[in-house]
C-alpha positions in Angstrom: -22.3 62.7 -22.8 -19.7 60.6 -24.6 -19.3 56.9 -24.2 -16.1 57.7 -22.2 -16.5 59.5 -19.0 -14.1 59.8 -16.0 -15.5 58.6 -12.7 -13.3 59.0 -9.6 -10.0 58.8 -11.5 -11.1 55.6 -13.4 -11.9 55.6 -17.0 -15.0 53.9 -18.2 -14.6 52.2 -21.5 -17.3 50.0 -23.0 -18.8 49.3 -19.5 -15.5 48.2 -17.9 -13.6 50.1 -15.2 -9.9 50.3 -15.9 -7.1 52.0 -13.8 -5.8 55.2 -15.3 -2.9 54.7 -17.6 0.4 56.2 -16.7 2.5 57.5 -19.5 6.0 55.8 -19.9 5.2 52.7 -17.7 5.3 49.2 -19.1 2.7 47.2 -17.2 4.6 43.9 -18.0 7.8 44.9 -16.2 9.0 44.2 -12.6 9.2 46.6 -9.8 12.4 47.3 -7.9 10.9 45.7 -4.8 10.1 42.4 -6.7 13.6 42.2 -8.1 15.2 42.8 -4.6 13.0 40.1 -3.1 14.0 37.6 -5.8 17.7 38.4 -5.3 17.4 38.0 -1.5 15.8 34.6 -2.0 18.6 33.5 -4.4 21.2 34.7 -1.9 19.5 32.7 0.9 19.2 29.6 -1.1 22.8 29.9 -2.3 24.0 30.3 1.3 22.2 27.2 2.4 23.5 25.1 -0.5 27.1 26.3 -0.1 27.0 25.6 3.6 25.5 22.2 3.1 27.9 21.2 0.4 30.8 22.2 2.6 29.5 19.9 5.3 29.0 17.2 2.7 32.6 17.5 1.5 33.9 17.4 5.1 31.9 14.2 5.7 33.3 12.6 2.6 36.8 13.3 3.8 36.0 11.9 7.2 35.0 8.6 5.7 38.3 8.2 3.8 40.4 7.0 6.8 37.7 4.6 7.8 37.2 3.2 4.3 41.0 3.0 3.8 41.4 1.1 7.1 38.5 -1.3 6.4 39.8 -1.9 2.9 43.3 -2.7 4.3 41.7 -5.2 6.8 39.8 -6.9 3.9 43.0 -6.9 1.8 45.1 -8.4 4.6 42.5 -11.1 5.2 42.3 -11.9 1.5 46.1 -11.9 1.2 46.4 -14.4 4.1 43.9 -16.7 2.6 45.5 -16.6 -0.9 49.0 -17.0 0.4 48.0 -19.7 2.8 50.0 -18.1 5.6 49.6 -15.7 8.5 50.0 -12.0 7.7 50.3 -9.2 10.2 48.6 -5.8 9.8 50.5 -2.8 11.3 50.0 0.9 11.4 53.1 3.1 11.1 52.2 6.5 12.6 55.3 8.2 11.1 54.6 7.3 7.5 50.8 7.0 8.1 50.7 3.6 6.3 48.8 0.4 7.1 51.1 -2.4 6.1 50.4 -6.1 6.0 53.4 -7.5 4.2 51.7 -8.3 0.9 50.6 -4.7 0.4 50.0 -1.4 2.1 47.5 1.5 2.3 48.3 5.1 2.8 46.1 7.2 5.1 45.4 10.6 3.6 44.7 13.8 5.6 45.1 14.3 9.3 43.1 11.2 10.3 44.8 8.3 12.1 43.9 4.8 13.1 44.8 2.6 16.1 44.5 -1.1 16.5 43.1 -1.7 20.0 42.6 -4.9 22.0 39.1 -6.4 22.2 38.6 -5.7 25.9 39.5 -2.6 27.9 41.9 -4.5 30.3 44.7 -1.9 30.4 42.6 1.3 30.4 43.8 4.5 32.2 41.5 7.4 32.8 43.2 10.7 31.7 41.3 13.9 31.6 37.9 12.3 31.4 38.9 10.0 28.5 40.0 6.4 28.7 43.4 5.9 27.1 44.2 2.4 25.9 47.5 0.9 24.7 47.4 0.3 21.0 48.4 -3.1 19.6 51.6 -3.5 17.7 49.8 -5.5 15.0 46.9 -7.8 14.2 47.4 -11.3 12.7 45.3 -12.6 9.8 45.3 -16.4 9.4 45.1 -18.6 6.3 41.6 -19.8 7.3 40.2 -16.3 6.9 40.0 -15.4 10.6 42.0 -12.8 12.5 43.0 -11.8 16.1 40.1 -10.2 17.9 40.6 -6.4 17.9 38.9 -3.0 17.6 39.7 -0.3 15.2 39.8 3.3 16.4 39.4 6.0 13.7 41.0 9.3 15.1 39.8 12.6 13.6 41.1 15.7 15.1 39.8 15.6 18.7 37.2 12.9 18.0 37.5 9.2 17.7 35.2 6.3 16.7 35.8 2.8 17.7 34.7 -0.1 15.6 34.7 -3.7 16.9 36.0 -6.2 14.4 34.6 -9.7 14.2 37.5 -12.2 14.4 35.6 -14.8 12.3 34.8 -12.6 9.3 37.3 -9.7 9.9 34.4 -7.2 9.3 32.8 -4.6 11.5 30.4 -5.9 14.1 27.0 -4.3 14.3 26.8 -1.9 17.3 24.4 -4.2 19.2 26.6 -7.3 18.5 29.6 -5.4 19.7 27.9 -4.5 23.0 26.9 -8.2 23.5 30.5 -9.4 22.9 31.9 -7.4 25.8 
């Protein structure tokens, strides 16, 4: 008997069992199934990343109107202090511009803003939503204060209302805004 003998389809070589070799097959290659699984995983990960990046880009665009409006409020306050006189911030809906006399800020996109009074004294319920009359303008004084008001950021069908502190002309924290009502 030779040192190589076939036992049940396996070849015995130097005391080790090895699977039978198939002619023309490279044992280091990938099977079609392995390649398809990897491609499916790449597709799944790509779909998640593309969907997530779209939401991220929409979120960045949403913050533009808010950042622009808050920047205009800060600039109006700064301009009033530097000039030593009262400035008035107004929003023109036709041109979509926040104007305070010493400068202006353009609102990009379909977002809008409204300057609202601090209390809901003239509220009317229409279709389940409270409609408030917007202020014509907000005054910023030379001492760095402003009229009390709220800023409404309008995005499509949604809106967000930010209470503005009249002493610092910055956004009140949500819990401080609730206490001031």
